[in-house]
C-alpha positions in Angstrom: 169.2 -11.0 83.8 170.3 -10.7 80.2 170.4 -8.1 77.7 170.3 -4.4 76.7 168.2 -2.2 75.7 168.5 0.4 73.0 166.8 3.8 73.3 166.1 6.2 71.1 164.7 8.8 71.6 162.5 11.1 68.9 161.0 14.6 68.5 159.0 14.7 65.8 157.7 18.4 63.6 154.0 17.6 64.0 153.8 18.7 60.4 155.6 15.5 59.3 154.5 13.2 62.5 151.8 11.2 60.3 154.8 10.6 57.6 157.6 9.6 60.0 155.5 7.4 62.3 153.8 5.7 59.4 157.6 4.7 58.1 158.8 4.2 61.3 156.0 2.0 62.4 155.8 0.0 59.0 160.0 0.7 57.6 162.5 1.4 60.0 161.6 -1.2 62.9 161.4 -4.2 61.2 164.7 -3.6 59.4 166.3 -3.0 63.0 164.9 -5.8 64.2 166.5 -8.2 61.1 169.8 -7.5 62.4 171.1 -10.1 64.4 170.5 -9.7 69.1 167.6 -7.6 68.0 164.9 -9.2 70.0 161.8 -6.5 70.2 161.0 -3.3 70.0 158.4 -1.3 71.8 157.6 2.3 71.0 155.9 4.9 73.0 154.4 8.2 72.5 154.8 10.5 75.2 151.3 12.2 76.4 151.3 16.5 75.5 154.2 17.7 73.2 157.3 18.4 74.1 158.2 22.7 74.9 158.4 23.6 71.5 155.8 21.7 70.4 156.7 18.7 68.7 155.5 15.3 69.1 157.8 13.4 71.0 158.2 9.2 71.0 160.5 6.5 72.5 161.3 3.3 71.1 163.2 0.7 73.1 164.6 -2.3 70.8 165.3 -5.1 73.2 169.0 -6.5 72.3 170.0 -10.0 73.5 173.6 -8.6 74.7 176.1 -5.6 74.8 178.0 -7.7 72.3 175.6 -7.6 69.6 174.0 -4.3 70.1 178.0 -3.3 69.9 178.3 -4.7 66.7 175.4 -3.1 65.6 176.7 0.3 66.4 180.2 -0.4 64.9 179.1 -2.4 61.1 177.4 -0.9 57.9 173.5 -1.5 58.3 173.6 1.5 61.6 175.0 3.4 59.2 172.7 2.5 55.9 169.8 2.6 58.3 170.7 6.4 60.1 171.4 7.5 56.3 168.0 6.5 55.3 166.3 8.3 58.2 168.3 11.5 57.5 167.7 11.8 53.8 163.9 11.3 54.9 163.5 13.3 57.7 166.9 15.1 58.8 164.8 18.3 58.8 162.1 17.6 61.0 163.2 14.9 63.7 165.6 15.5 66.0 167.1 12.1 67.6 168.9 11.1 70.7 169.7 7.9 71.6 171.0 6.4 75.0 172.1 2.4 75.8 170.5 1.2 79.0 172.1 -1.6 80.7 170.2 -4.1 83.2 170.6 -3.4 86.9 167.8 -4.9 88.9 164.7 -6.7 87.9 162.2 -7.2 90.2 158.9 -9.1 89.8 155.5 -7.9 91.9 155.2 -10.8 94.8 152.8 -13.2 95.0 149.1 -12.9 97.4 
């Protein structure tokens, strides 16, 4: 078992959801995936809305290693990407992030 997941939670003002979702899918996620060590991204939308009515999305970026993620988090690309997001959606999207380290992977047994 290797790799880590860089998990980003985005709560989006309903008035900006369509613009954010389109930009996030077409521009932001592909830019992140071009960074060394990033393998795949999966985006989910939480069913229903957050307590204040904002939409809630989670984006999980699979990264080859903790070291590759650390290189990204301390490099110029993360500063550029975050600044772009802030300039476009700073007041209408709330972000939080977590790093998930693998502990266990279990597959369904064959019958």
